[in-house]
Structure formats: structure tokens, C-alpha cells
N, C-alpha and C positions, 0 to 999 in steps of 0.2 A: 502641658502634658496631654491635655485633651485635644489641643489643636494638632499635635503630631499624630495622635491616633486617628483623627479625622482625615488627615492628608494620606495616611497609609491606607485607610479603607477606600478612599476615593481612587487611589492608584490601583489597588487590587480590583476594584469594580470596573475601571476603564480597561484594564488588561483582559478581564473576563469578557467584556463586550467585544473587544477586538478579536479575541480567539473565536467566539461564537460567530462573529461576522465572517471570519475566514472559513469556518466550517460550512457556512451556508452560502458561500460564494460560488461563482461560475467554475472554479477550478477544483471544487471538492469532488471526490470519487463518485459519490452518489448522484451527482447532478451533471455528469458528462453528457453532452447532447448526443442523441441518436444520429446515425447516418440517415440521410434523407433519400437515398437512391432506392430503387426497387429490387427486391429479391425475387428470383424466379427459379423454376425447375423445368428441365426438358427431359421427358420420359422417352425411353427407347421402345418402340412398339415391337421390335424383334427380340428384345432381351429384357425381361421384366426386372432383372437385378441391376440393370445399368441405367443410371440417372445422372444428368449434369446439373449442378447447382450454379446459378449465375447471379452476379451482382453488377449492375451497370457501372461502367467506368473502369479506369485502370488505376490500380494501386500497387505499391511495392509489395511483391509476394513475401518478402522477408518479414513484413509487419502485418500480414493479413492471414486470416484463417476462417473456416466455417465451423459452426457447431451443429451437430445433427443428433436427433433423439426420437424415440418412439413415443415420448410423452410431451404433452403440450406445455408443461412447466419446465421442459428441458432437463428432466431428471436423467442422470447417467449419460449426459450428452458426450459424444466423442468429438475431439478436435482434429480437424483435417486441414493441412496447409493449402493455401490457395495458389492459383496460377492464372495464366492468360489463355484466351482462346483466339481463334482466327478473326473473330468479330470485335476484337479489342474490349472484351469484357472480362472481369475477374471471375474465375470459375474453378470448379473442382469436379472431377468425374468419379462417380461411385460405381463399383462393380460387384458389390456383395450384399445387395438389399434383398429383403424378403418379398415374395409375391403378395399382392392384395393387402398391403400394409400401409398405414398412414404414418408419415414422417414429418417432423417439424425441424426447421433450421433457421439459423441466423448467420449473418456475415459480420465479421469483426475486423477492425483496423486499430492496431495498438499504436497510439500517438504519444507524443511527449507527455501530455497531461493525463494519459490513461487509456483504457481499453474502450473504444467507441463501437457500439453495436447497432445493427439495423433492426427494423421491425421483423417479426417472426413470419416466415413463410411456411407453407405446408403442401404436401402432395401425397397422393395414394398410388402406389405401384399397381400395374395391371395384374390381373389374376393369371392370365396366360399370355404368352408371346403371340404376335400376329401369325396366324397359321392359315394356310390354304385349306379349303374344305372340299371333301369328296364324299359322295354318297353312293354306295353300291347296292343294287337291288338284285334279287335272286332269280329274275326271269329276263329273257331277252325280248326286246321289242324294238323294231326299227322306227316306230312312230315317235314323234317328238313328245316330250314330257314338259309339264309346267310345274312350278314350285313357288311356295310362299316361305318366307323366313321370319321368325319372331325371336327377339332377344330374351335375356333372362327375366326381364320385366314384362314379358308378353307384349312388347311393343313391336309393331310391324316394321321390319327392316326392308324386305323386298316384296313387291306386290306382283304376283303372277308373271314371273319371268319364264323364259323358255330355255330348256336345255335339250341337247340331243345325246343319244346313247353313243358311247364309244366302245368299240370291241364288243358290242352287243349287250353290255350290262353295267358299265361304269359311268356314272353321271358326275360330271365336273361342272358345277354351276359357276365356277370362276369367282367365288366369294372368299374373302379372307375375314377372319374374326379373332378377337381376343376373349370372347365370352362363349358360354354355352348357348347354342342356338337350336331352335326347334324348326325342323323342315316339314312342310306339308307338300308331298309330291302327288302328282296325278298324271294320267295319260289316257287318251291323247290330249295334247295341249289345245286349249281354247283361247283364242285371242280376245282380250277384253279387260275392262277395269273393274270387274266384279270382285266380291269378297271371297275369301277361302271358304266361307260358310255357304255360298250359293254358286258353286261352279256349275255352269250349264252342262247337262248331259242329254243325249238324244239317242234313240235306237238307230237313227240313220248313221251314226258315227262309229258303230261297232262297239267292241268291248270297252269298258271303262274301269280303270283300276286306281286305287289311291293308297297312300301310306303316310304314316307319321313317324318321325324319328328325331332323336336329339343327338347333336354332335358336340363333342367336348374336346377342345385343344388339350395338349399339343399333337394328338394323333387322331384327328377327327375323320376317320374313314369307316363309319359304321355300316352295317348291312341291315336291310329291312325287307320285309315281305310286302309285296303289293297285293292288296285284296280287291277282288273283283266284286262289283255290285250286280253282276249278271245272274240270271236264273233261267231255267228252261222248262218248258211244258211239253211233255211227250204224250202224243196221242197214238196208242196202239190200235190199229184198225184191223178188225176181223170181218170178213164178208161171209154171209151165210144165205144161200137161196132158200126160198120157201116152196118152190116147185121145181120141176125138172127141166124147165125151160133154160136154154143157154143164153145168157145175156151178152149183148154186144156193147153194153154201156160200161163206163169206168168212172172211178172217182178221180177227178182232175184237180181238185183243190180243197184245202181246209182253211178255215178262217175263224179266228177268235175275235168277236166283235161286241161292242156295247149294245145292249137292248136300248131302244128309243128312250131318251131321258137319262141314261146312265153315263157316268164319266169314270167308271172303274178302271178301264184300260186307257193308259196314256203312253204316248211315244216320246214325250219330253218331260224334263224335270230339272231339279238342282240337287247337288250333293254337298253335304257338309263334310269337309275333308278331315276334321278332327274326330267326328263320330261315325262317319260312313253312312249317315242317314240320308236317304234320298226322298225328296218331296216332289210328288207328281204335279204337273201342270194340267189341270183337268181339261178334257175336250170330248164332247159327245161323238165326234167324228172319227176318233182314233180306233184302230184295230190292229191285229197282228196277223201277218200272213207268213208263209214259209215256202221255200222251194221244195218240190216233191215230184217224184215220178208218178205218173198215173197208176192207179190201182184197179185192175180189171175186176169187174163184179163176179167173174168166175174164178177169182184167185182163191187159193186154199191156205195161203201163208199169212200169218200175222205180220203186218207191216207197221213199223214205228215211224212216226212223223214228228219232227222236232221244231218247236217254236223257241225263240230266244228273245229276252227283253231285259232292259236295265231299269225300268221304272216299275216299282212295286205296285201291286193291285190288291185291293181288299174289297170284297163284294158280298152281297147277300144273294140268296138263291134267286135265279132268274135275271140278275143284272148283267150277266155275261152269257153270250151264246156261242156255241160251237156250230159253225155252219159247214155242212158237208155238201160240196158241189159235185153233181153227177152229170156227165155229158154223154150223148150218144155220138155215133159216127158223123152226124150232121152238125155237131157242136151245139146242140140245143142243151142249155144248162138248166138243171133242176136244183134249187137250193133246199136243203133239208136241215133246218136249224134245230138245235136241242139246247135247253137251258142247263148251265152248269150249277152244281150245288154250291152253297156258300163256301168261300175259301179266302185265303190270304196268300199271295205269291210274294216271296221275299228273296233277296239275293242269296246265292250259295246253295239253293235247294233245287231239286228236280221234282216236278209235279206230274205224276203219271196218271193218265186217264185211259182205261181200256174201254173201247167202244165196239159195238157189233152193229154192222149194217145189214139188216134183213131186207131182202128184196123179192119181189115177184116180177112178172113180166111188165107190170104197169104201176107198181107201187114200191115205196121205199120206207123203211123205218130205221131210225138210229137209236140205239139204247146204250147208256153208260152202264157197263157191268161191274166196274171196279175203279176205285181211286185211291192212290197212296202217294206219300211224300218220302223222298230220300235225299241225303246230301248229294250235292253236285260238285265234285272235286275238279272238274274240268273248267269251271268258270273262270279261273284266273290264270290258267296255264297255257292258253292258246288264244290266238286271234279269233274272235267270234264275228262272223258276218251276220249282221242284222239288217234285214230289209224293212224299210218303212212302208 
């Protein structure tokens, strides 16, 4: 009796081992091997909702499908039947995806011994479709303009490219983007490989304007105001005789110049396009002159004379001189300099100096009677001729 029980136990144990062996074998559902091919995704730059999922090789569409989910663990994955494409790859085209969203997917082939899956692939759809960029400015200027472009991560995309105005105001840089981009615009264009923080500017080039604007697809045609860095200095000249002699002399020129050793006035500098800050390049030899009609010393009318500059100047009393040049009919020139009070000249302002030229037959005296500052609105609205 004991021997029969032992044989029955041995038989049951051997059956259990066989069953466990089958469950852990190559044909169990939990151990079906994965597909070894590569999964891939091809995004459409013109349509963020459109993506093609690919698996290398050809398989019978009747037994193949893709799973796609917004979760890495494939929660709530949807099943999409597979097909072929022109390159003999198994694929499926999706046309209803969300923008700027990460998706996970696997390819599956249902074989006789079970559902065989690939490794998991992933992709992130673009935030915006590929869109052509246009920037419109509010002033006309036939001069060429330059621009820099930065992406959403403040990475430089385009370095000092040149554009030209179309129809007087529409700038078309010929750039396409799928991201928000920041444009730094300036004019007139300067050729070179300098940074947007140090664009060279010079009084010899005329007015200088800059702007910063952000473009956002899918309708990136923003408008922006160009801001001028120019300022002007107005010298109102009044002539007063101190005797009754009639003078044949006239004021033929005015000059703003550095006193010896001073570098307050500069004709060249650099502009930071993101802040509009202009940094002068110091030079003791620089000065400002202007075109003017001669002012007779027997004139009784106050005559304004305008200077223009792009480079800011900050100086203490005596560091800048106003030089009044007086000539007679034989073109003999007398310089009559006067020191300006401490001041700071910055873009967008007009600095007005009222001076009086007193004269006798043989002597001259220049006196500053009044100084004041006012906003200068014409700085960015017209082409400014600046003579070096």
C-alpha cells in the first residue's frame, strides 16, 4: 500500500515539473521574444498633427498594428492598423496629434505563438508648423537693414544677415521657423561678424535705428517701432554790437570740440541692440561740425544752428568747447572758443544753447545766456545727415 502511494506521489511530482517546464519555455506568452527591428517616427514640419510611424521591413498588414500613447507605460494606448509605404517599410500615418506633446509607441506583429512587440519609440510633436517670417516696421527707409535671430532658448540662429525694405516698410528676412524667435533689427546695415551687443555705429553713416521684436507662428508678422539713437544740439546765435560801427565780418562756422586731453565727444561707437545702449570709442581728435549759412555780425535775427550725433557724450565743465569762427571779407578766421557747462548728451533729446556774440570793431565775446533740454521727436522719423 505504501509502495502504491509512493508511485502516485512520484507521478504527480513529475507532472508538476513538466507543467512548470512548459510554462517557463520559449512558447509561453510572457516570454515571446521582441521584434529586433527599429521603430521610428517622421514628423511633418508643415503640420504638427501629422506624424508617420515606421518599422523597418515588410509584414502582413493583417497581422500588424501600432500602439500609441501619451504615457511611457503605454496607459490608454490606442491600436492602429499598419500598412506599407513607398520605401517598403511597415507604417501608419497619424493626423490627429496634439502640438508640443510627447508620444510613445510600439510596433506589434501577431504570430502563431502570440503577439510579438518591438522596443518602445518616442517623439515630440512640434509646437508650431513651419512658417515663413515677416517683420513690419513703422517707418520707411530705403537703406539696407541687418538682423540677428535668437530661438526660444536664446541661442543665436542667424548672425547679422542683411535684408532690404520692400514697399518701403515690409521686411522679409526669408526665414522659416517652428518656434518663437526674437529678432534684433537695425539700420543701416553694417557688414561684419560682430555680435548684436556691439554693432558698430558712426556719425559718418547718418541716422542709426534699432528694434527688438518677438515673432510667434503661425502668424508671425509683428510690427515694431525702430528707435533712433540720435540726438541734436541746437545753438541759437544772437549777435549784438557794442558800438555803432557796422561790421563787415560774419560767423562762418560753429564747432563742438574736445578740450585738449578730453575724449567726451566721439564720432564712433558700438550699440547693444537689446538695450539700445551706445558705448563711445574715445578719441581726443573727434569733434562735431555742421552745415550752416554765414551769419552776418550786423544781423538782428536769432539764428538756430543744429548739430547731430549718434554717440552719447558726458562731460564736466570745460571738457567741451563751442568754437565760434568769425571771418572777414579776406577770409581771415578768428576762433572764439567758450567752455560748455557740465552735461550729458543722450539719444532722443535736444540740447539747446542760447549764445550771444558781442562784438566791437576789433573784439568779440561769446556768452552762453541759457541752456535747456527737450525731447527730440524727429530723431527716428527722418534720415539724418551727419557730417564727420
